[in-house]
C-alpha positions as CSV (number, residue, x, y, z in Angstrom):
1,M,8.6,-55.1,57.6
2,S,6.6,-53.6,54.8
3,T,7.2,-50.5,52.8
4,T,4.6,-48.3,51.2
5,A,5.2,-47.2,47.7
6,P,5.1,-43.4,47.2
7,T,1.8,-42.0,45.8
8,P,2.4,-40.7,42.3
9,D,1.9,-36.9,41.9
10,P,-0.4,-36.3,38.9
11,E,0.6,-32.6,38.7
12,R,4.3,-33.6,38.5
13,S,3.6,-36.1,35.7
14,R,1.6,-33.4,33.7
15,R,4.3,-30.8,34.2
16,P,6.7,-32.0,31.4
17,E,3.8,-32.4,29.0
18,T,2.6,-28.8,29.8
19,E,6.1,-27.4,29.4
20,K,6.4,-29.2,26.0
21,S,3.1,-27.8,24.9
22,R,4.0,-24.2,25.9
23,G,7.3,-24.5,24.1
24,R,5.6,-25.8,21.0
25,W,3.1,-22.9,21.0
26,A,6.0,-20.4,21.6
27,R,7.8,-21.8,18.6
28,I,4.6,-21.6,16.5
29,A,4.0,-18.0,17.6
30,A,7.6,-17.0,16.8
31,W,7.4,-18.7,13.4
32,I,4.1,-16.8,12.6
33,A,5.7,-13.5,13.8
34,G,8.8,-14.1,11.7
35,S,6.7,-15.0,8.6
36,V,4.5,-11.9,8.9
37,T,7.6,-9.7,9.3
38,V,9.2,-11.3,6.2
39,L,6.0,-10.9,4.3
40,V,5.7,-7.2,5.3
41,L,9.3,-6.6,4.3
42,L,8.7,-8.3,0.9
43,V,5.6,-6.2,0.3
44,I,7.4,-2.9,1.2
45,S,10.4,-4.0,-1.0
46,G,8.0,-4.8,-3.9
47,I,6.2,-1.4,-3.5
48,A,9.6,0.4,-3.4
49,L,10.7,-1.4,-6.6
50,L,7.4,-0.6,-8.3
51,L,7.7,3.1,-7.4
52,H,11.1,3.1,-9.0
53,S,9.7,1.7,-12.2
54,T,9.2,4.3,-14.9
55,K,6.1,2.6,-16.3
56,F,4.4,2.2,-13.0
57,H,5.3,5.7,-12.0
58,H,3.7,7.0,-15.2
59,Y,0.6,4.8,-14.6
60,L,0.1,6.2,-11.1
61,L,0.5,9.7,-12.4
62,T,-2.1,9.4,-15.2
63,T,-4.5,7.5,-12.9
64,A,-4.3,10.2,-10.2
65,E,-4.9,12.9,-12.9
66,S,-7.9,11.0,-14.3
67,K,-9.5,10.3,-10.9
68,A,-9.0,14.0,-9.7
69,S,-10.4,15.3,-13.0
70,E,-13.4,13.1,-12.8
71,T,-14.1,14.1,-9.1
72,L,-13.8,17.8,-9.6
73,G,-15.3,18.0,-13.1
74,A,-12.3,19.9,-14.4
75,K,-9.0,19.0,-15.9
76,V,-6.3,18.3,-13.4
77,Q,-2.6,17.9,-14.3
78,L,0.5,16.9,-12.2
79,Q,4.1,17.3,-13.4
80,N,5.5,14.8,-11.0
81,F,5.2,13.1,-7.6
82,S,7.3,11.2,-5.1
83,I,6.3,8.9,-2.3
84,H,8.5,8.4,0.8
85,L,7.5,5.2,2.6
86,S,9.9,5.8,5.5
87,T,8.0,8.9,6.6
88,L,4.6,8.2,4.9
89,T,4.9,11.4,2.9
90,L,3.6,12.3,-0.6
91,D,5.1,15.2,-2.6
92,L,3.2,16.6,-5.6
93,Y,4.9,19.0,-8.0
94,G,3.4,21.3,-10.6
95,V,-0.3,20.9,-9.7
96,T,-2.6,22.5,-12.2
97,V,-6.4,22.6,-11.9
98,H,-8.1,24.2,-14.9
99,G,-11.2,26.2,-14.7
100,A,-14.7,25.2,-15.8
101,E,-15.9,25.8,-19.3
102,P,-16.0,28.2,-21.0
103,Y,-13.1,29.6,-18.9
104,P,-10.5,26.7,-18.7
105,N,-7.6,29.2,-19.0
106,P,-5.8,30.7,-17.3
107,P,-6.0,27.8,-14.8
108,L,-8.1,28.1,-11.7
109,L,-5.3,26.9,-9.5
110,L,-1.5,26.4,-9.8
111,A,0.6,25.0,-7.0
112,Q,4.3,24.7,-7.2
113,H,4.6,22.0,-4.5
114,V,2.2,20.2,-2.2
115,E,3.4,18.0,0.7
116,V,1.0,15.6,2.4
117,G,2.1,13.5,5.5
118,V,0.1,10.6,6.9
119,R,0.1,9.3,10.5
120,V,-1.0,5.7,10.9
121,V,-2.8,5.1,14.2
122,S,-3.6,1.4,13.7
123,I,-2.8,-0.9,10.8
124,W,-5.2,-3.6,11.9
125,H,-8.1,-1.2,12.4
126,R,-7.2,0.9,9.4
127,K,-7.1,4.1,11.4
128,W,-5.0,7.0,10.1
129,Y,-5.1,10.8,9.7
130,L,-3.4,13.6,7.7
131,D,-0.7,14.8,10.0
132,N,0.7,17.6,7.9
133,V,-0.2,19.4,4.6
134,R,2.0,22.1,3.1
135,V,1.2,24.1,0.0
136,D,4.0,26.2,-1.5
137,H,3.2,29.2,-3.8
138,P,-0.4,28.4,-4.8
139,V,-1.9,30.9,-7.3
140,A,-5.7,30.9,-7.6
141,R,-7.5,32.9,-10.3
142,I,-11.3,33.2,-9.8
143,F,-13.3,34.8,-12.5
144,T,-17.0,35.7,-12.6
145,S,-18.6,37.1,-15.7
146,A,-21.3,39.7,-15.9
147,D,-23.9,37.0,-16.6
148,G,-23.0,35.1,-13.5
149,R,-20.9,32.3,-15.0
150,S,-17.6,31.5,-13.3
151,N,-14.5,29.3,-13.8
152,I,-15.2,27.3,-10.6
153,P,-15.9,23.7,-11.6
154,M,-19.1,21.9,-10.7
155,P,-18.5,18.2,-10.1
156,K,-20.1,15.9,-12.6
157,G,-22.7,13.6,-11.1
158,G,-25.9,11.9,-11.8
159,G,-29.4,13.1,-11.1
160,G,-28.9,12.8,-7.4
161,S,-27.7,15.5,-5.0
162,N,-25.3,16.1,-2.1
163,T,-22.2,14.6,-3.7
164,N,-19.3,14.8,-1.2
165,V,-16.4,16.4,-3.0
166,F,-14.2,17.1,0.0
167,D,-13.9,15.6,3.5
168,L,-10.6,16.8,4.9
169,G,-9.1,16.7,8.4
170,V,-5.5,17.9,8.9
171,R,-3.6,18.3,12.2
172,H,-1.3,21.0,10.8
173,A,-1.7,23.0,7.5
174,V,0.7,25.6,6.1
175,L,0.1,27.7,3.0
176,S,3.2,29.7,1.9
177,G,3.4,32.4,-0.7
178,G,-0.2,32.2,-1.9
179,E,-1.8,34.6,-4.4
180,V,-5.5,35.0,-5.1
181,Y,-6.8,36.9,-8.1
182,Y,-10.5,37.7,-8.2
183,N,-11.4,39.2,-11.6
184,N,-7.7,40.2,-11.9
185,K,-7.6,41.8,-8.4
186,K,-4.6,40.4,-6.5
187,S,-4.4,39.5,-2.8
188,V,-1.5,37.8,-1.0
189,V,-2.3,35.0,1.4
190,E,-0.2,33.1,4.0
191,A,-1.6,30.7,6.6
192,D,-0.5,28.5,9.4
193,L,-3.4,26.5,10.7
194,H,-3.8,23.7,13.2
195,D,-6.6,21.0,13.4
196,L,-8.0,22.1,10.1
197,D,-11.3,20.5,9.2
198,F,-13.0,21.2,5.8
199,R,-16.1,19.5,4.5
200,A,-18.0,20.3,1.4
201,S,-20.7,18.7,-0.7
202,F,-22.2,19.6,-4.1
203,D,-25.9,19.6,-4.9
204,S,-26.2,18.9,-8.6
205,L,-29.9,19.8,-8.7
206,L,-29.4,23.2,-7.1
207,Q,-25.9,23.7,-8.5
208,K,-24.8,24.7,-5.0
209,Y,-21.8,23.9,-2.7
210,S,-22.5,23.6,1.0
211,G,-19.7,23.1,3.6
212,A,-18.0,23.9,6.8
213,L,-14.5,25.1,7.7
214,S,-12.9,25.2,11.1
215,Y,-9.3,25.4,12.5
216,R,-7.5,26.2,15.8
217,N,-4.5,28.4,16.6
218,G,-4.6,30.0,13.1
219,H,-2.2,32.6,11.9
220,L,-3.6,34.1,8.7
221,L,-2.0,36.9,6.6
222,A,-4.2,38.4,4.0
223,G,-3.4,41.7,2.2
224,G,-2.0,44.2,4.7
225,F,-3.4,42.6,7.9
226,N,-1.0,41.3,10.5
227,P,-1.5,37.7,11.6
228,V,-3.4,37.3,15.0
229,P,-3.7,33.9,16.7
230,H,-7.4,32.9,16.4
231,D,-9.9,30.0,16.0
232,L,-12.5,29.8,13.3
233,D,-15.8,28.0,12.9
234,A,-17.7,28.8,9.7
235,Q,-20.4,27.4,7.5
236,F,-21.0,28.5,3.9
237,E,-23.0,28.0,0.7
238,A,-21.8,28.9,-2.8
239,T,-23.4,29.0,-6.2
240,P,-22.0,30.2,-9.6
241,T,-23.4,33.7,-8.8
242,S,-23.0,34.1,-5.0
243,F,-21.2,33.2,-1.9
244,H,-23.2,33.1,1.4
245,L,-21.4,32.8,4.8
246,T,-24.3,31.4,6.8
247,Q,-22.5,31.4,10.1
248,A,-19.0,32.3,11.2
249,K,-17.4,32.6,14.6
250,L,-13.9,34.0,15.1
251,T,-12.3,33.6,18.5
252,S,-9.1,35.3,19.6
253,G,-8.2,35.0,23.3
254,R,-11.3,36.1,25.2
255,S,-12.8,38.0,22.3
256,Q,-15.4,36.6,19.9
257,F,-16.7,37.9,16.7
258,S,-19.7,36.5,14.8
259,M,-20.8,37.4,11.3
260,V,-23.0,36.6,8.4
261,A,-22.3,37.8,4.8
262,T,-23.4,37.4,1.2
263,L,-21.2,38.2,-1.8
264,K,-22.6,38.5,-5.3
């Protein structure tokens, strides 16, 4: 009587090896994930410690003032700031933007408090946007002399043109307790705007700003006018002696209003 030995199953013999391999890669993946988490926590802790350092705080403050002054071509000052990593929020206190020479004082703009909130879409792809901007009690003083000179700064650039000085997109913007003085004539302004988009460039050869402003579901209080929900799409050009609204469309409900205007 003869017996036949069972045929070995190659799949069965490979199974323990495969399971070991999977377990090894799982442990490696877990180790990498844990290491990255620890690294991120260490970086955040380091940033938090730096932000609480008086010397580093002063360094950031002076650097921000220097960069802003260089970009705008006018002196910019900040009393203080605070960064909240848990909410990705920046608070600026005592913002002062001086006017262009020969009219640096009174300042072109004073703001008691500015809050900026950032929403990160993807860390790996570096995608983010400004989720919220709030400006409390800004006071703007715009002056134009008889010879056409004003206190609005012109960014310092080389011989080229079309320097981008602003490129701003905000999901929600609030302006509270604003005051605007044009040649000492006062206007009170309050605004609650959604999907605000503001772009402006400066042509150093023509000494001219060009830009576009748009927002949705806006509530704007200026002077004695009551706020009405509306959308705005506008394009403009501005020089030291004139402001030209090249195209503007105001939409409220089913009503639309278009206009073109020039102020000198």
